[in-house]
N, C-alpha and C positions, 0 to 999 in steps of 0.2 A: 552487644557485639554482634557486628553484621557478619557471618560465615559463609555467606552467598558464594559460590565460588568464581561467577563470571560477573563480578564488580569491583570495580577499585572506587565507589562512593557509597553514599546509604544505600543506593537502590538495590531492591532485593528481586531485581529481575535482570536478563540480560540484554543491557542496553547496547545500540547502535554505535554510540560513541566508544564504549568498551571495547566492542568488537573490533574496529576501525582501528583503536590505538594498537589492540594487542596483534591484529593483523599486519598493520602496516607502519607502526613505530612513529605515527605522526599523526597530526589532525588532517582529517578528511574531509570536504565539504561537498554536497551534492549539489550541484548546479541543475535545476528544473527548467527542461526545455518542451518547446511546443513546435513539432515538425509539421503541423496541419494536416496529420493525419484524419480519417472519418472512423467508422466502426461499422462491424456487419451488421449490428443492431440498430443503426441508422438509415444507413443508407438503401433499406428494403430486400439486403440477402438472406438475414437471418429475421429483421422485423424492422419496425420504423420507430422513430421516437426517442431511440435509446432507453436505458434504465432507466424509470421512475424520478431517480434522486439526481442525476446526472445535470448539472447547470449546463450554461450555453458553450463555457471552454471545456467541457468534456473532463471534470475534472482536475482542471490546469491552471486553477485560479494560482497560484504562485508559480507559475512556470513563464518564461521568458514571452513578449509580445509574437502574435501570430505576423505581424507587421514587419518585423525584424527578422532578417538572415539567421539560421542558427549561431552562424558564428558571431552576429552582432548580440544577439541575446546571451551568449554565453560569455563573451569579455563583459559586458553588461554587469550582469549579476555575480562575476567575478571582481570586476573592480571593487562592487561592494562588500563582498566576504574582506578584500584584501585590507582594507580599511581597520577592519578589526582585527584581524589575523593576518601577520605578514607572510607566513610560511605555513604550508600547508598543500596537500594533494588536492586532486578532484576526481569527482566521478560523476558521467553526464547521464542527466537521467531524462529519460523521454517519458513524460508524464502523461499528457494529454490525449484523451481517447486510447486508441487500441495500434500500438506503435509496430506493430508486425503486419499491419493489414495492408500489404501494397505488394507489388511487383517485387523480387529480389532487385534487381536494377536500382530501383527507386530506393530501398533501404540500405544499397552499399554507398549511394550518392549522398545519403544522410547520417551515416554512422561514420563510413569511413576517415572523411577528416577531420571529425572530432577526434578519433584516436591519436591524430598528430600534433594536438596542442598540446602544449607545453604543461608537464605536470599532470596529463590526464592519466590516471592509472585505470579506468575502469569505468563501465558501460551499465546502466539500469535501466533495463526496458519494459514498461508497463502495456499488458496485453491481456487476451482474453485466450482461454483455451482452445476455444475452437477457430482461432485467427493464425497458426502456425501450420503452413504445412508442411509437406516434407523436404520440399527444397526450400523452405527455410529454415528446418532443423539441422539441414546440412549446413548452411551458412553459418547458423548460430554456434555449430559444433567449432566450426571454423574459426570464428570471432573468439570464441572461450578459449582457443589454444593461444590466441595473440594478446588477450586482455582481462581484466577480472570482470566477467560478465555475470549479469545477475539478471532473471526473468521474473517480474512481478506480474503474477496471474489473479485476476478476480475471480473473487468464489462469491464470497458476501457471505452466504447462509448454505446449509446442507440440507433445508426444509425445500422438498422440491414445489410445495404448495406455494411458500413465499416468493421461490425463486421465478415461478410462472406470474405472481403478482406485481414483481416489482420489474418484469419484463426482461429477465436475463438471455431468455433464448438461447440456453444451452444446458445439456444435464449434466450432473454431477459425473455422470460416468465418462463421459467426453472430459471433464476435469482433470478425473483419476486416470486415464489413459496418457494426458499429456504431461500428468508430472511423470510418469513411467518413461515417457520417450525423451524428456529433458532430463531426468536423472540417469538414464541409460549413456547420456552422450556428459555426464557428470557438470550439468550446468545448475549452477545454484539455482534455488527457487524461495521468494517470499510470495506467500498469499496474503490476499487483502481480506478482510471479514467486514462485517457491519454489524455491532448492538444495536438493539430498540427499533429493527424494522418492522413494519405495520403488523398487528396481532402476533407477534412472536413471545414465546414466553421465556422465562430465564431458563427453562430446561432444552429449549430449543438452541439457545446460544451457547450453552455447554456441550450439547450433542456435536456443533460444529467443530468446537475444538478437541474435543475427543477424539472426533473423525480425523482432524488433521494433526494429532498428535502420533495418530500410527502411520501416517504418511512421510515418505522420507523429502521433508522440506527444509530447508534452513532459517528460513525468517518467515516472521508473520507482521501485518500490520493490522491495527485493531483502531475500527474507526467507531465514532458515536455517529448514528444516523443525523443527519442534517437537513432539515427544510429548508430548501431554497427556493426564493422568488421564482416566479414563471416555470417551476417544473409542473410536470403531471402529479409528484408527490404533494406538491403545496394544493393543488385542485382536491386531492382524494383526502388531504387531511382538512380542509375547509368544511368539506362535506361528509366525513364520516369521524373525522374527531378521535380519530385513535390513540390509545395510550403512548405519550413521549417518558422516557426514562428519566425521574427524577438524577441529578448530580448523585447522589447517595444510593440510586437502584444501580447507577451503570457502575461505580466504585466498588461496589459488592459482586456485580457479574464479572467484573475485570478480572478481579482479585480470585474470585472461583475458577474462571480460565486461567489464569498463570499457574494456579497451581495442581492444574492439570496438563500441561506443557511440560516437555523433556527441556532441563535446563540449558541444555546446548543449543536449542533454538533462539536465535535473535529477535527480540522486540524492536522493530523499525520502527513503531508508531504505536502510542497506548491512547491516543483519544484524536477527535478531530480537529481540523483546523480551517473551518469556514472564512469566507468573507465576511465581515460584520455588517458590511452594507446590504451582503445578499441573505442573510439570515432570517428566516422567521422564527424557527424553533430549533433546539432548545438554548435562549440566551445565556443558560450557564456555560456553553463552550466557549463562549468568548474569552472568559479567563482561564486561556489554557495551562498557566502555572499554576491555578490554585486546583486544578484538576490534577496536573501532575504531582503538586505537594501532598494532597489529599490521598491519593493511592498511596504513596509513602509512608506517611503517617498510621493508614489505615493497616498496613502490612507490618508496620513495627507492631501494631497494638496489637493485631491477632498473631504476633510471633509466627508468620509465614513468608514463603519465598516460594519463587517460579520454581515447580516440579514436586511440590510438597505432599502432593496426596496422590503422586503414581505408584 
């Protein structure tokens, strides 16, 4: 019998679906949008070339097409959702690249119209800790009073050596300060991390989680490193053949990480979701539901749950 507090299924961790149903009492869909932003790590402000794993779409594989307006993207994806589920509310997710990296005037032009779409109850904005100005913080604080706002911050790892290798171009200190600034304004934060980064040990990946568990964050996205075609990461892999986690190693690490997270932290994602046509390694990632099921089975086998080792 599963007695995990934040679950209405067989899951032993705090799923996003549970969180949404509990908070909004209805089915909630995220609609991924591409507003055509760039990144301080691409345009030369902080660095060039972006993070070494980043695809041409800036991790926006499942966002709308940049060829379409935001409104067209939104309605195209909404229509697809609507065929499966007739009722539901929507959260607009600005996913590709760094979505606060523009003048406030531009941000308002992008975000404000979406809030007026029917049944939109919130915004999720993916960005970096070094791309939110003081002026932007003031605007986000205002947005947060008018809608359900979540800021998604990429961290990936707390290991500064790895951070340099993957070309993150911002420090852990910068990340920590931005978490404080956002929480001062009562803005919810979801942090992205990547397991299996080149040369990282299991201990490194556990350290990242231990660090995050001590911060005031509301959610986390756990990704497995994807080696995508035509990225600096692919070139590094071809040259150095660093170790890629097996599915079993990944599951073991994720379960260890979940055990060290406060149960109230929402797990927004627990595996990667790469485009199969672009993926080089690991090929086991393509069977996403197998990975999810195997995590569930192994947690039952170990009789463990999120927060078990805190």
